[in-house]
N, C-alpha and C positions, 0 to 999 in steps of 0.2 A: 598121380600122374608124374611120370619120370620126364624131366626136362633135359637132364644131362647126367654124366657119370656120378656126380656128387650132389645132384639137385632134383628135388621133388616138390610138387605143389599139391595141396588139397583145397577143396572148395571149388570155386568157378570164377567167372569174370565179374560176378556180383560182389563176392567176398572171398578172398584167397588168403592162404597161409602157406608157409614153406618149410621144408626140411633140408638140411645140409647133412650129407652122409659121408663120413670119412672112416678110415681105419680106427680112429680114436673114439668113434661113437657118432651120435646124432645131435645137432643143434637145431632147435626150432626157431624160426623167425616169424613172429606174430602167431597168434593162436585163434584167429577168426572169431567165431561165435561158439557158445557152449555146445550147440548141437553138432559141431564139427568133430567132436571127440571120437565118434565111431569111425569116421573117415580117417582120422589120424591113426587109430589102432590098425585099421585095414591097410593103410599105406605102409606103416612100419612092418606089418606082416609080409606084404608084397616085396619089401626091401630085404627080407630075411632078418629083420630086426625085431626087438621087443622094447617095452618100456625101460628095461634095465640098461639099454644102450643110450638112452637120452641123457645128456649131460647138462643141458641148460636151455632156457627159452629167452630170446631177446625180443623185446617189444619195440616197434618203431615209434610208438607213442601210446598214451594211456586211454584212448577212446574205447567204448564198450564193444565195438565190432572188431577190435584187435586183441583184447585181453581174453576173450573167449574161454578156452579151457585151461588157461594158465594157472589159476588158483587150484583147480583139481589136480593138475600135474604137480604143483608145488606141495599141496597138502597130502595127497595120496601116494606120491612117488618120491617126494623129497627133492625134486628138481628145482634149482634156483631160477628165479625169474628176474631178468635184468631190464631196467628202464632208466632213461635219463632222469637225473635228479629233479629237473624242472617239471617233469610229468609224473613223478612218483605219487603225488597226492591225487592226481586225476585217476591214476590206475587203482588207487585205493577207494575210489568212489567220491572224491571231492568234486566241488562245483566246477563248471566250465562256462564260459560266456556263451550267450545266445548269438547265433550267426544268421544272417539273412540267407534265404534259400536260393534266391535268384530264379532263373528260368526252370520250369517244371513241365514235363510231358507225362500224361496220365499213365500210359502203359509202363514205361521204365520205372516210374515211382511205385506202381503197384507191384512190379516184379521185385523191387528192392524190399518193399514192406512185407510181401508174402514170403520171400525167402528168409527174411529176418525172423518172421514168426515160426516158420518151419524149423529153423535152426536155433530156436529158443533165445533169440536176441532180445526179447522182451524181459528176460530174467538174467541180466548180466551178473556174473560172479566176480565181484571186485577182489583185488588182491589184499590180503591182510599183511603180507610182508613182501618187500622187493629189495633187490640188490641194485643200488644206484650206480649209474655210469656217467661219464662225461666225454666231451668231444676229444677225439684222439685216442681214447682207450682201445687197447687190443686185448680182447677177453681170452682167458685161458679155457677156451671151449673148442670143440672140433671145428676145424676150418679157420681158427684164429680170427674171428670176426672183428673188424675195426669200426669204431663208432665215428660217424661224421654228423655233427650237429647241423640240423636244417630247421631252425626255428621259423615259425610262421603258421603252419596248420595248427600247431599247439606250441607252447614255449619250449617243450622238451622233445619235439619231433626230431628224429634222427634217420639217417641212412645207415645201412649196415653193409660194409664191403667185405666179401668173402672171396679172396683170390682163387682158392682151390676150386670153387664153383663157378669161377669166371662171371660173378654176379654181384650186383649192388641192389639191395632191397630198400625201397624208398617209401614204403608205407603210404601215407596220404600227402606226401610232399608234392605229388602230382597224381594224376590218374590217366589211364588209357581208355576208360569207359565211365562217363559221367553217370552216376547212379540215378540222378533226377531227370536227365534228358535222354540218355541212351547214346549220346554222341560219342564216337570212338576217336582214338588218337591222343597223342600227348597233349595235355591241357591241365590247367589248375584244378585242384580238387574242390568240391563243395564243402560246406560246413567248416571253413577255414577261419581261424581266429583273426589272423592278420594277413590278408592276401598279398599286400605289397611285400612284406617281409618274406613270405613263402616264395615268391618269384625271385627275390634277391638271393635267397639261400640256395637256389638251384645252381648258382654260379660256383658253389663250393664243390660241385661234382666234376668240374673241369679237371682233367688229369687223372681221374679215377680209371684204372685199367680194368674194364669189364665189358663183356659182350651182351650180357643179360641185364636188363633193367626191369625190376620186378615190383609192381605196385600192389597195394592192398585191394584195389578195385580195378578190374580191367585185365586185358590179355597181357602176357609177358611181351616185352618189347626188346628187339635186338638192334643195337646201334651204339653210337658213341655217347657216353654220359655227358660229355662236354657240349653236346648239341641240345640238351634238354631245356636249358633256360631259354634259348632262342625259340625253340618250338612251342614252349608253353606261353611265351610272350605273344607269339604270332596267333596262337589259338585264342588268347584273351582279346586280342584286337578284332578277331573275326567273330567272336561270340561274347561281346562285352557284358551281357546280362548273366553270363554263367560264371562270373569271376568269383563268386562266393559260394 
């Protein structure tokens, strides 16, 4: 799906990944689930691109529904995969803390589970090698993506700001569709390691110049990134049992 002149999305509102398209090639932001590979190839073809044009993949964090086809891309095409140093071990298959689920509605939960099965989420392909990044890094990739540390959902969660795409990719720092309840709108994401830190981190997006805010789960959102913390806090107050 083409969102803008330099911006494409694959997947859907349950699990999404993104492509930044510039004259210098393609940067992938998150890689969804393993079964998104065919959609990825089809989207490249629709863009008039091929795997030869992909220069790198940047992961907003190391969870299994974001690392998707990253190892396939790295191993078979030689594309480097970038992840924050604090999530590098998670992306390699390391342990992660158990988090409370909070509120659940049966139909959205089934949608999430069945979509994950269909896209082979039950067989995550962990990374065997990653290129580690840190807060403030500007990567030598198409679009010159800038790393903004947003610890909370995981220790190494990041946002990725790409000015040419007029977009900031936020991974699971927030969600616009809660995968366990189906509630839409800006809100904290479930399965978050440290919900308090995650909300605090959203303040770091104040001043980011972007019209698109692109989460890993939920519809793309258009607005001021500086409003996200306020909106997420309000949602938490309205739905206190969804905070984790």
